[in-house]
C-alpha positions as CSV (number, residue, x, y, z in Angstrom):
1,X,50.6,107.7,102.8
2,X,51.0,110.0,99.8
3,X,54.8,110.0,100.3
4,X,54.8,106.3,100.2
5,X,52.8,106.3,97.0
6,X,55.2,108.8,95.4
7,X,58.1,106.5,96.4
8,X,56.3,103.5,94.9
9,X,55.7,105.3,91.6
10,X,59.4,106.3,91.5
11,X,60.8,102.9,92.6
12,X,58.8,101.0,90.0
13,X,59.8,103.6,87.5
14,X,56.7,104.0,85.5
15,X,57.9,102.3,87.5
16,X,52.0,104.0,66.6
17,X,52.7,105.2,63.9
18,X,50.3,107.8,65.1
19,X,47.4,109.0,62.9
20,X,46.1,112.5,63.5
21,X,48.9,113.5,65.9
22,X,50.8,115.9,63.7
23,X,49.1,119.0,65.2
24,X,50.5,118.2,68.7
25,X,54.0,117.1,67.5
26,X,56.6,119.4,69.1
27,X,59.4,120.8,67.1
28,X,63.0,120.3,68.2
29,X,63.2,124.0,69.0
30,X,60.1,124.1,71.1
31,X,60.8,124.9,74.7
32,X,60.1,122.3,77.4
33,X,57.5,123.4,80.0
34,X,59.3,124.7,83.0
35,X,57.4,122.5,85.4
36,X,59.0,119.4,83.8
37,X,61.9,118.7,86.2
38,X,62.2,115.0,86.3
39,X,61.0,111.8,88.0
40,X,59.7,113.4,91.2
41,X,57.6,115.9,89.2
42,X,56.2,113.1,87.1
43,X,55.3,111.0,90.1
44,X,53.5,113.9,91.9
45,X,51.6,114.6,88.7
46,X,50.3,111.1,88.4
47,X,49.6,110.9,92.1
48,X,47.5,114.0,92.0
49,X,45.4,113.1,88.9
50,X,47.4,113.0,85.6
51,X,46.6,110.1,83.4
52,X,49.0,107.8,81.6
53,X,48.7,105.7,78.4
54,X,50.8,102.5,78.4
55,X,51.5,101.7,74.8
56,X,52.4,98.1,73.7
57,X,53.7,97.3,70.2
58,X,51.9,95.3,67.5
59,X,54.4,95.0,64.7
60,X,56.4,92.1,66.0
61,X,55.3,88.5,66.0
62,X,52.0,87.5,67.7
63,X,54.0,86.3,70.7
64,X,55.9,89.6,70.9
65,X,52.6,91.5,70.9
66,X,51.1,89.2,73.5
67,X,54.1,89.7,75.8
68,X,54.0,93.4,75.4
69,X,50.3,93.6,76.0
70,X,50.5,91.6,79.2
71,X,53.4,93.7,80.4
72,X,51.3,96.8,79.8
73,X,48.4,95.3,81.7
74,X,50.8,94.5,84.6
75,X,52.1,98.1,84.9
76,X,49.5,99.2,87.4
77,X,49.9,96.2,89.7
78,X,50.9,97.3,93.2
79,X,49.1,100.7,93.1
80,X,45.9,101.4,95.0
81,X,42.8,101.4,92.7
82,X,42.5,105.2,92.5
83,X,46.0,105.4,90.9
84,X,45.8,102.1,89.0
85,X,42.7,103.5,87.1
86,X,44.8,106.3,85.7
87,X,46.9,103.9,83.6
88,X,45.2,103.2,80.3
89,X,46.5,100.4,78.0
90,X,46.5,101.0,74.2
91,X,48.2,99.5,71.2
92,X,50.6,101.5,69.0
93,X,47.8,101.8,66.4
94,X,45.1,103.0,68.9
95,X,47.0,106.0,70.4
96,X,45.5,109.2,69.1
97,X,46.0,112.9,69.2
98,X,44.1,113.4,72.4
99,X,46.3,110.9,74.2
100,X,49.5,112.7,73.1
101,X,48.1,116.1,74.0
102,X,46.6,115.3,77.4
103,X,48.4,112.2,78.8
104,X,51.9,111.0,79.7
105,X,53.0,108.1,77.6
106,X,54.8,104.9,78.4
107,X,56.1,102.8,75.5
108,X,57.2,99.2,75.7
109,X,59.5,97.2,73.4
110,X,61.8,98.5,70.7
111,X,61.5,99.9,67.2
112,X,61.1,96.5,65.7
113,X,58.0,95.7,67.9
114,X,56.4,99.1,68.5
115,X,55.4,101.6,65.9
116,X,55.4,104.5,68.2
117,X,59.0,103.7,69.3
118,X,60.0,103.5,65.6
119,X,58.4,106.8,64.9
120,X,60.2,108.8,67.6
121,X,63.5,106.8,67.8
122,X,65.5,109.5,66.1
123,X,64.2,112.1,68.6
124,X,65.3,110.2,71.7
125,X,68.4,110.7,73.7
126,X,69.0,107.0,73.7
127,X,68.6,105.6,70.1
128,X,68.4,102.0,69.0
129,X,70.6,101.8,65.8
130,X,71.4,98.6,64.0
131,X,70.6,96.5,67.0
132,X,72.7,98.6,69.4
133,X,71.7,101.2,72.1
134,X,73.6,104.5,71.5
135,X,73.6,106.6,74.7
136,X,76.0,109.5,75.1
137,X,79.6,108.4,74.7
138,X,78.8,104.7,74.8
139,X,77.3,102.1,72.5
140,X,75.8,99.0,74.1
141,X,75.6,95.9,71.9
142,X,75.0,93.0,74.2
143,X,71.7,91.2,73.3
144,X,70.6,91.3,76.9
145,X,70.7,95.1,77.1
146,X,67.5,96.5,78.9
147,X,66.9,100.2,79.5
148,X,64.4,102.6,81.0
149,X,64.3,106.4,81.0
150,X,62.0,109.4,81.5
151,X,62.1,112.5,79.2
152,X,59.6,115.2,78.0
153,X,57.6,113.6,75.2
154,X,59.2,114.7,71.8
155,X,55.6,114.8,70.5
156,X,54.4,117.0,73.3
157,X,56.9,118.6,75.6
158,X,54.2,119.5,78.2
159,X,53.9,115.8,79.0
160,X,56.4,113.0,80.0
161,X,57.5,109.9,78.0
162,X,58.8,106.8,79.7
163,X,60.7,104.4,77.5
164,X,60.9,100.7,78.6
165,X,63.1,98.8,76.1
166,X,65.1,95.8,75.4
167,X,67.4,95.4,72.4
168,X,66.5,91.8,71.8
169,X,62.8,90.9,72.0
170,X,63.5,87.7,74.0
171,X,64.5,89.9,76.9
172,X,61.3,92.0,76.8
173,X,59.6,90.0,79.6
174,X,62.5,91.1,82.0
175,X,62.1,94.9,81.6
176,X,59.9,95.2,84.7
177,X,62.7,93.7,86.9
178,X,65.3,96.4,86.2
179,X,65.5,98.6,89.4
180,X,66.7,102.2,89.6
181,X,69.4,103.1,92.2
182,X,67.7,106.2,93.5
183,X,64.4,107.9,93.6
184,X,65.4,110.6,91.2
185,X,67.3,108.6,88.5
186,X,66.0,109.5,85.1
187,X,67.6,106.6,83.2
188,X,69.0,103.1,83.9
189,X,70.8,100.8,81.5
190,X,71.4,97.2,82.3
191,X,74.2,96.6,79.9
192,X,75.0,93.0,80.8
193,X,75.2,90.9,84.0
194,X,78.2,92.9,85.2
195,X,77.3,96.4,84.1
196,X,74.5,98.7,85.1
197,X,74.4,102.5,84.5
198,X,72.1,105.1,85.9
199,X,72.0,108.9,86.1
200,X,70.3,112.2,85.2
201,X,70.0,113.9,81.8
202,X,71.7,117.1,80.9
203,X,68.7,119.5,80.6
204,X,68.4,122.4,78.2
205,X,65.4,124.6,77.4
206,X,64.5,122.4,74.4
207,X,65.7,118.9,75.2
208,X,67.2,116.4,77.7
209,X,70.5,114.9,76.6
210,X,73.3,112.5,77.6
211,X,76.8,113.8,76.9
212,X,78.6,111.2,79.1
213,X,76.9,108.1,80.5
214,X,76.5,107.8,84.2
215,X,78.7,105.8,86.6
216,X,78.9,102.1,86.2
217,X,77.1,101.0,89.3
218,X,78.5,97.4,89.4
219,X,80.9,96.7,92.2
220,X,83.1,93.6,92.2
221,X,82.6,93.2,95.9
222,X,78.8,92.8,95.7
223,X,77.3,90.0,97.7
224,X,74.9,87.6,96.0
225,X,71.9,85.6,97.2
226,X,70.0,83.2,95.0
227,X,66.4,82.2,95.1
228,X,64.3,80.0,92.8
229,X,64.1,82.6,90.0
230,X,66.5,85.4,91.0
231,X,70.1,86.2,91.7
232,X,70.2,89.2,94.0
233,X,73.3,91.4,94.0
234,X,73.8,94.0,96.7
235,X,76.6,96.0,98.4
236,X,78.4,94.5,101.4
237,X,77.9,97.9,103.0
238,X,74.1,97.8,102.6
239,X,73.0,96.7,106.1
240,X,69.3,97.3,105.2
241,X,69.3,94.8,102.4
242,X,71.4,92.3,104.4
243,X,69.0,92.5,107.3
244,X,65.8,92.1,105.1
245,X,67.1,89.9,102.3
246,X,64.8,87.0,103.2
247,X,61.7,89.2,103.2
248,X,62.9,90.8,99.9
249,X,63.3,87.4,98.3
250,X,59.8,86.3,99.4
251,X,58.3,89.5,98.0
252,X,60.1,89.3,94.7
253,X,59.3,85.6,94.2
254,X,55.6,86.4,94.9
255,X,55.6,89.3,92.3
256,X,57.4,87.0,89.8
257,X,54.7,84.3,90.2
258,X,51.9,86.9,89.7
259,X,53.5,88.4,86.6
260,X,54.5,85.1,85.1
261,X,51.0,83.8,85.6
262,X,49.5,86.8,83.8
263,X,52.1,86.5,80.9
264,X,51.6,82.8,80.8
265,X,55.4,82.5,80.3
266,X,58.1,80.6,82.2
267,X,61.7,81.6,81.9
268,X,64.9,79.5,81.7
269,X,67.7,80.6,83.9
270,X,67.6,83.2,86.7
271,X,67.0,87.0,86.7
272,X,69.8,89.2,88.0
273,X,68.4,91.8,90.4
274,X,70.7,94.6,91.5
275,X,70.5,96.8,94.6
276,X,72.6,99.9,94.7
């Protein structure tokens, strides 16, 4: 059962301007705790008791704030109550020194909608600059770019930070639908409908970096299946997805309806969902 919960945590990839936080802010030269090894470590820590603060932004429009708040509230869906209760939702102006010191942090949005994101943007291995995502040797400019990644928190290198972002705020409701290709992937970038990148960071004693972006996971020979709200893309060699595609569609549509109901938002078009 615990192995299943660890897998669930990893699969979902979870899945302010801070006042009074300066005393726990890490310096760039501060060493990362040796126990910080990546996604598997984060998942075990949450499974066995660590708490997480999910931070939604408040500096965008009222609609932006409402979308991010409801996404934050949706983060714990699918976990058993014992784990779900470890996820605390706060705004970017409510996060305090104790949160940074003692909890893992998840931030939602982008620097234009989330004060915490704006505060630490320059310290991140993937930076949002002039409306583009700069990651290693690539710059992603498409308005539909969505990204997720896990790193040691620049404000406290003894805890993790998960960033869930979208370049354009109109794509923020989609960030929960970006899937990771493996249990251990530390970042995933959905660049556009034909490109998706994922990989591991280059780890040093003081920071996690991207020197060269991971493999483009898109394959031209992917099969596709459409449902009411999704377009599913999967490898022709993936017998497991092929065998269970109808069940997968049913489960994703059910989850879509639950989240859409909580967000009180309906979407035009269909969501691309990639298996790899």
